N, CA and C of each residue as an Amber inpcrd file, in Angstrom:
protein
   393
 -99.5470000-251.4280000 -77.0910000-100.1380000-250.2670000 -77.1450000
-101.6570000-250.3010000 -77.5470000-102.3840000-249.4130000 -76.9020000
-103.6850000-249.2810000 -76.7810000-104.1380000-248.0390000 -77.4690000
-105.2880000-248.2700000 -78.7560000-105.7570000-247.2280000 -79.4750000
-106.0880000-246.1510000 -78.6690000-106.9250000-246.1610000 -77.6390000
-107.2740000-245.1540000 -76.6280000-106.0420000-244.2790000 -76.1170000
-104.8570000-244.7600000 -76.3130000-103.9910000-243.9920000 -75.7350000
-103.1170000-243.2720000 -76.6350000-103.3600000-243.3720000 -78.0260000
-102.9340000-242.3580000 -78.9530000-103.4620000-241.2600000 -79.3010000
-102.7280000-240.3060000 -79.3300000-103.2360000-238.7470000 -79.6060000
-102.7140000-238.1430000 -80.7630000-103.2440000-237.2550000 -81.7440000
-102.4320000-236.6220000 -82.6920000-101.0990000-235.9050000 -82.0920000
-100.1070000-236.1270000 -82.7610000 -99.0940000-235.5000000 -82.4270000
 -98.0930000-236.5030000 -81.7910000 -98.6500000-237.6070000 -81.2940000
 -97.7550000-238.7350000 -80.5890000 -96.8510000-239.3770000 -81.6010000
 -95.6120000-239.3040000 -81.3190000 -94.8040000-240.1560000 -82.3620000
 -94.6380000-241.7220000 -82.1380000 -94.5400000-242.4080000 -83.4000000
 -94.7320000-243.9620000 -83.0770000 -93.9050000-244.4620000 -84.3310000
 -93.6550000-245.8110000 -84.3560000 -93.1980000-246.2060000 -85.4350000
 -94.2850000-247.2200000 -86.3790000 -94.1530000-247.2550000 -87.5270000
 -95.0640000-247.7550000 -88.3260000 -94.3540000-248.8610000 -89.2660000
 -94.7730000-250.1270000 -89.2590000 -94.2930000-251.0510000 -90.3720000
 -95.2130000-251.3720000 -91.5710000 -94.6620000-251.3250000 -92.6020000
 -95.4410000-251.5370000 -93.8900000 -94.5510000-252.1870000 -94.6230000
 -94.8600000-253.5000000 -95.1270000 -94.2690000-254.4120000 -95.9220000
 -92.9150000-254.5530000 -95.6290000 -92.4740000-254.8050000 -94.3110000
 -91.2300000-255.1600000 -93.4400000 -90.2480000-253.5950000 -93.4430000
 -90.8260000-252.2180000 -93.8170000 -90.2670000-251.2230000 -93.7060000
 -90.7370000-250.5620000 -92.3620000 -90.0010000-250.1540000 -91.6370000
 -90.4520000-249.4980000 -90.3230000 -89.9230000-247.9820000 -90.4190000
 -90.7530000-247.0980000 -90.3320000 -90.6200000-245.5780000 -90.2720000
 -91.2940000-245.0880000 -88.9840000 -90.5020000-243.9720000 -88.5280000
 -91.1740000-242.9670000 -87.5270000 -92.0920000-242.0680000 -88.1460000
 -93.1330000-241.7500000 -87.3880000 -94.2600000-240.9210000 -87.7440000
 -95.0950000-240.1730000 -86.7730000 -95.9300000-239.2360000 -86.9930000
 -96.3850000-238.5330000 -86.3680000 -97.9320000-239.0150000 -86.5200000
 -98.8610000-239.2650000 -85.3520000-100.2160000-239.5680000 -85.3540000
-100.9630000-238.4750000 -85.8730000-101.9010000-238.5030000 -86.9170000
-102.7500000-237.4330000 -87.3650000-104.0360000-237.5600000 -86.7220000
-104.5640000-238.7660000 -86.9530000-105.9670000-239.0500000 -86.3930000
-106.0500000-240.5690000 -85.7470000-106.8170000-240.6660000 -85.2990000
-107.3910000-242.1260000 -84.7680000-108.6980000-242.3880000 -84.7900000
-108.9960000-243.7260000 -85.6770000-110.2580000-244.1050000 -85.7720000
-110.6340000-245.2500000 -84.8700000-111.2530000-245.0890000 -83.6410000
-111.9320000-246.1410000 -82.9660000-112.6980000-246.9390000 -83.7580000
-113.6060000-246.5570000 -84.5110000-114.6030000-247.6360000 -85.2560000
-113.7700000-248.5210000 -86.0130000-112.7640000-247.9780000 -86.8840000
-112.0950000-249.0650000 -87.7290000-110.8540000-249.4820000 -87.0310000
-110.4640000-249.1730000 -85.7810000-109.1840000-249.8420000 -85.2770000
-108.2460000-249.4330000 -85.9940000-108.0270000-248.1460000 -86.5830000
-106.4600000-247.4770000 -87.0510000-106.2430000-246.2760000 -86.7220000
-105.0600000-246.0860000 -87.0920000-104.2600000-245.0050000 -86.7560000
-103.9280000-244.2040000 -88.1300000-104.0120000-242.7390000 -88.2960000
-103.7190000-242.1830000 -89.2570000-102.1310000-241.5910000 -89.2220000
-101.1490000-241.8890000 -89.8180000 -99.8280000-241.5120000 -89.3770000
 -99.1550000-240.7730000 -90.5040000 -98.5270000-239.5070000 -90.2000000
 -97.7550000-239.1150000 -90.9860000 -96.5890000-239.4830000 -91.0830000
 -95.8350000-240.1720000 -92.1540000 -94.4140000-240.8600000 -91.7220000
 -93.1930000-239.7720000 -92.6140000 -93.7740000-238.4720000 -92.6130000
 -93.0240000-237.7620000 -93.5450000 -92.9960000-237.5550000 -94.9850000
 -93.5620000-238.7980000 -95.5040000 -93.6820000-238.8080000 -97.2260000
 -95.2700000-238.8580000 -97.3940000 -95.9690000-239.2130000 -96.5440000
 -97.5120000-239.2620000 -96.6760000 -98.0790000-239.7430000 -95.5510000
 -99.7250000-239.0580000 -95.3920000-100.4640000-239.8090000 -94.3000000
-101.2410000-240.9820000 -94.6650000-101.0460000-241.9660000 -93.8970000
-101.5040000-243.3340000 -94.4220000-102.1620000-244.0070000 -93.0560000
-103.2010000-244.5560000 -93.2340000-103.9380000-245.2760000 -92.3700000
-103.3060000-246.8660000 -92.0730000-103.1640000-246.8300000 -90.6370000
-102.4310000-248.4980000 -90.1950000-103.1560000-249.1170000 -89.2940000
-103.5660000-250.3220000 -89.2420000-103.9570000-251.0530000 -88.1260000
-103.1030000-251.0390000 -87.1200000-103.6500000-251.3470000 -85.8210000
-102.9510000-251.0950000 -84.7960000-101.9540000-252.0820000 -84.8010000
-101.9170000-253.1640000 -85.2850000-100.7030000-254.0950000 -85.2710000
 -99.4080000-253.7740000 -86.1090000 -99.8030000-252.7680000 -86.6410000
 -98.6250000-252.0940000 -87.3930000 -98.0760000-251.0220000 -87.0200000
 -98.4010000-250.6570000 -85.8720000 -97.8650000-249.3290000 -85.1590000
 -97.4080000-249.7230000 -83.8000000 -96.1740000-249.3250000 -83.3900000
 -95.4430000-249.5560000 -82.3630000 -95.0310000-248.2590000 -81.5870000
 -94.7080000-248.2700000 -80.4380000 -94.2880000-247.1840000 -79.6630000
 -92.3920000-247.1310000 -79.8090000 -92.1320000-245.9080000 -79.6400000
 -90.7310000-245.7280000 -79.9380000 -90.1440000-245.6450000 -78.4050000
 -89.3520000-246.6050000 -77.8740000 -88.6480000-246.6570000 -76.5510000
 -88.0210000-245.3130000 -76.6200000 -88.1460000-244.7140000 -75.1620000
 -87.5580000-243.6940000 -74.5510000 -86.2150000-244.0290000 -74.3460000
 -85.0550000-243.4220000 -75.0640000 -83.7480000-243.2980000 -74.5500000
 -83.2910000-241.9690000 -74.4660000 -81.9620000-241.6230000 -74.4620000
 -81.3550000-240.3560000 -74.3710000 -81.1610000-239.5680000 -75.7270000
 -81.2280000-240.1860000 -76.7440000 -81.3370000-239.7360000 -78.0870000
 -82.7460000-239.0990000 -78.3190000 -83.9620000-240.0190000 -77.9740000
 -85.0500000-239.4760000 -78.0490000 -85.4140000-238.1100000 -77.1870000
 -84.9310000-238.2270000 -75.8390000 -85.2270000-237.0840000 -75.0270000
 -84.6130000-235.9470000 -75.7160000 -83.2290000-236.0090000 -76.0070000
 -82.7740000-234.8680000 -76.9620000 -83.5520000-234.3570000 -77.9620000
 -84.1600000-235.3390000 -78.8610000 -84.8380000-234.9340000 -80.2020000
 -86.0580000-234.3190000 -79.4510000 -86.7220000-234.4980000 -78.3860000
 -87.8660000-233.8620000 -77.4680000 -87.5360000-232.4480000 -76.6950000
 -86.1490000-231.8090000 -76.9580000 -85.7900000-230.7690000 -76.3250000
 -85.2600000-230.9090000 -74.9950000 -85.1910000-231.9980000 -74.3300000
 -84.6620000-232.0860000 -73.0480000 -83.0410000-231.8540000 -73.0670000
 -82.6780000-231.3840000 -71.8380000 -81.3980000-231.3490000 -71.7620000
 -80.8230000-232.4540000 -70.3680000 -79.6540000-233.0330000 -70.4590000
 -79.3140000-233.8380000 -69.5400000 -78.5060000-232.9130000 -68.5560000
 -78.9880000-233.0600000 -67.4090000 -78.8790000-232.4620000 -66.1780000
 -77.5770000-232.9550000 -65.2350000 -77.1890000-232.0180000 -64.4250000
 -75.8780000-232.5120000 -63.3640000 -76.5810000-233.7540000 -62.9790000
 -75.6650000-234.8230000 -62.5840000 -75.7440000-236.2180000 -62.2130000
 -76.0950000-235.9520000 -60.6100000 -76.8910000-236.5880000 -60.0710000
 -77.2140000-236.6500000 -58.4100000 -76.2840000-237.7510000 -58.0410000
 -75.6450000-237.7840000 -56.7360000 -74.6780000-238.6990000 -56.2860000
 -75.3180000-239.8760000 -56.3500000 -75.0870000-240.5070000 -57.3930000
 -75.6540000-242.3590000 -57.1870000 -77.0790000-242.4900000 -57.6230000
 -77.7920000-241.5530000 -57.8920000 -79.1470000-241.6450000 -57.9040000
 -79.4410000-241.6440000 -59.5400000 -78.8240000-241.8800000 -60.3670000
 -79.1230000-242.0390000 -61.7370000 -78.7770000-240.9610000 -62.6730000
 -79.5670000-240.6250000 -63.6410000 -79.2340000-239.3550000 -64.7240000
 -80.6090000-238.7280000 -64.7770000 -80.3180000-237.4000000 -64.6510000
 -81.6980000-236.4980000 -64.7080000 -81.7100000-235.8840000 -66.0020000
 -82.8670000-235.7870000 -66.6580000 -83.2230000-234.9200000 -68.0140000
 -84.1820000-233.8430000 -67.5390000 -83.9470000-232.7140000 -68.1070000
 -85.2510000-231.6720000 -68.0100000 -85.3120000-230.9480000 -69.1860000
 -86.5260000-230.4510000 -69.0260000 -87.0370000-229.5870000 -70.2030000
 -88.1420000-228.5900000 -69.3280000 -87.4610000-227.6180000 -68.8940000
 -88.1770000-226.4370000 -68.2440000 -88.3640000-227.1850000 -66.7070000
 -89.2340000-226.8400000 -66.1700000 -89.4720000-227.5580000 -64.8670000
 -89.7670000-229.1330000 -64.7910000 -90.0190000-229.6570000 -66.1030000
 -90.3540000-231.1120000 -66.3600000 -89.0770000-231.8880000 -66.1380000
 -89.0090000-233.0930000 -65.2490000 -88.1020000-233.8190000 -64.9340000
 -88.3360000-235.4080000 -65.2940000 -87.1980000-236.0040000 -65.8210000
 -86.8950000-237.4180000 -66.1540000 -85.8430000-237.9890000 -65.3600000
 -86.0760000-238.8570000 -64.4860000 -84.9820000-239.3160000 -64.0010000
 -84.7350000-240.9640000 -64.2270000 -83.6460000-241.4390000 -64.8020000
 -83.4900000-242.7510000 -64.9330000 -82.3940000-243.5780000 -64.3360000
 -82.3010000-244.8280000 -64.1150000 -80.9560000-245.1770000 -63.2370000
 -79.6220000-244.9680000 -63.9860000 -79.6440000-244.7990000 -65.2040000
 -78.0180000-244.6510000 -65.8210000 -78.5380000-244.0870000 -67.1750000
 -77.5240000-243.4430000 -68.1210000 -77.9550000-242.8610000 -69.1610000
 -78.0870000-244.0870000 -70.3610000 -77.5170000-245.2040000 -69.9870000
 -77.8630000-246.1710000 -71.1230000 -79.0690000-247.2380000 -70.5880000
 -79.7180000-246.9300000 -69.5100000 -80.6920000-247.8120000 -68.6350000
 -81.7340000-247.2020000 -68.6410000 -83.0920000-247.4780000 -69.3790000
 -84.3910000-246.4720000 -69.2970000 -85.4660000-247.6330000 -68.9240000
 -84.9730000-248.5670000 -68.1630000 -85.6660000-249.9220000 -67.8310000
 -86.9570000-249.3080000 -66.7590000 -86.5500000-248.2040000 -66.0740000
 -87.5140000-247.7590000 -65.1070000 -87.2040000-246.1500000 -65.0840000
 -88.1720000-245.2780000 -64.7890000 -87.9590000-243.8950000 -64.5780000
 -89.0190000-243.3710000 -63.4620000 -88.4930000-242.0360000 -63.2940000
 -89.1410000-241.4510000 -62.3140000 -89.6390000-240.0580000 -62.9380000
 -90.8000000-239.5580000 -63.3120000 -91.1670000-238.4300000 -64.0730000
 -91.9450000-237.5500000 -63.1000000 -91.5480000-236.0910000 -62.9740000
 -91.9880000-235.3720000 -62.2320000 -92.1900000-233.7680000 -62.7230000
 -93.2040000-233.1550000 -62.4340000 -93.5800000-231.8150000 -62.8100000
 -93.9200000-231.2580000 -61.4620000 -93.5040000-230.1370000 -60.9740000
 -93.9680000-229.4140000 -59.7210000 -94.1150000-230.5150000 -58.4850000
 -95.3580000-230.7920000 -57.9690000 -95.7160000-231.7110000 -56.9350000
 -96.0290000-233.0300000 -57.4200000 -96.2780000-233.2060000 -58.7110000
 -96.7820000-234.2930000 -59.2310000 -95.5870000-235.1930000 -59.7850000
 -95.4440000-236.2990000 -59.0170000 -94.2960000-237.3210000 -59.2690000
 -94.9900000-238.7030000 -59.7580000 -94.4530000-239.4170000 -60.5760000
 -94.8500000-240.6640000 -61.3050000 -93.8380000-241.5280000 -61.3850000
 -93.9610000-242.7300000 -60.8340000 -92.8240000-243.6430000 -60.9190000
 -93.2060000-244.7870000 -62.1030000 -92.4790000-245.2250000 -62.7430000
 -92.8070000-246.2100000 -63.9960000 -91.6810000-247.2500000 -63.7260000
 -92.0150000-248.5450000 -63.3780000 -91.0780000-249.6450000 -63.2190000
 -90.8010000-250.2570000 -64.5710000 -91.1520000-249.7540000 -65.5950000
 -90.9540000-250.2970000 -67.2300000 -90.4450000-249.4260000 -67.8630000
 -89.8690000-249.9690000 -69.0580000 -89.6140000-248.7430000 -70.1000000
 -90.9240000-247.9590000 -70.5830000 -90.6720000-246.8100000 -70.8640000
 -91.8300000-246.2250000 -71.3880000 -91.6790000-245.7700000 -72.8430000
 -92.3580000-245.3260000 -73.6000000 -92.4060000-245.0270000 -75.0580000
 -92.5180000-243.3590000 -75.1980000 -92.2390000-242.8390000 -76.2140000
 -91.9670000-241.5460000 -76.6030000 -93.4300000-241.0930000 -76.5730000
 -94.4840000-241.8640000 -77.0270000 -95.7640000-241.3270000 -77.0610000
 -96.5370000-241.4410000 -75.7380000 -96.0300000-242.3330000 -74.8860000
 -96.5550000-242.3570000 -73.4000000 -95.7700000-241.1780000 -72.6860000
 -94.7200000-240.6910000 -72.7520000 -93.9970000-239.7390000 -72.3680000
 -94.6770000-238.2570000 -72.8080000 -95.2070000-238.2510000 -74.1980000
 -95.8340000-237.1310000 -74.7440000 -97.1900000-236.9210000 -73.9390000
 -97.9230000-237.9670000 -73.7200000 -99.2110000-237.8320000 -73.0850000
 -99.1400000-237.6240000 -71.4680000 -98.0730000-238.1080000 -70.7180000
 -97.6340000-237.7580000 -69.4320000 -97.4380000-236.1870000 -69.4060000
 -96.5070000-235.7570000 -70.2740000 -96.0410000-234.1130000 -70.2610000
 -97.3770000-233.6370000 -70.3080000 -98.1190000-233.9770000 -71.5060000
 -99.4000000-233.1250000 -71.6550000-100.3530000-233.0490000 -70.2800000
-100.7820000-234.4330000 -69.9540000-101.5420000-234.5230000 -68.3960000
-101.0930000-233.4880000 -67.4090000 -99.5820000-233.5340000 -67.1770000
 -99.2410000-232.7750000 -65.9870000 -98.8120000-231.2800000 -66.3540000
 -98.4800000-230.9630000 -67.6310000 -97.9960000-229.5630000 -67.9760000
 -99.1800000-228.7850000 -68.5780000-100.1940000-229.4110000 -68.9850000
-101.0870000-229.0700000 -70.2490000-100.3300000-228.3330000 -71.4850000
 -99.2690000-228.7260000 -71.7110000 -98.4690000-228.5270000 -73.0070000
 -98.0020000-229.4460000 -73.9370000 -98.2720000-229.4280000 -75.0660000
 -98.0590000-230.6930000 -75.9000000 -96.3620000-230.5660000 -76.1060000
 -95.9150000-231.9280000 -75.9150000 -94.5120000-232.2540000 -76.0620000
 -94.2570000-232.5730000 -77.3670000 -93.7340000-231.8320000 -78.2130000
 -93.4950000-231.9950000 -79.7380000 -92.1050000-232.4290000 -80.1440000
 -91.9450000-233.3730000 -81.0030000 -90.8320000-234.3190000 -81.5900000
 -90.0820000-233.3100000 -82.4140000
């Protein structure tokens, strides 16, 4: 994960003293190389090595307001939120994905994280994807 890829509102996992919690990015300090994350209890600054991406899976898509759509004949599983779509090989296989909004299509040959999906959604639709 790169510091310049994180934006306020992005969801990440922070690890502090062996305890991992999900939280929302509040601010990013490029000068200090740290990320301020609200973990639901408090806002705290974390060095980048204590911040990880949350892998996208079906449960995360549901939390983001996606709906599972009709399966296309052997072409994987599609999830949608309005006109925004995510297609994966299978409901339990997020090793690759195709993301599209109108004419804009993007292919990922690796798993993506929730924060990446949030930023892709923002780039394509100009609307934040909130958790």
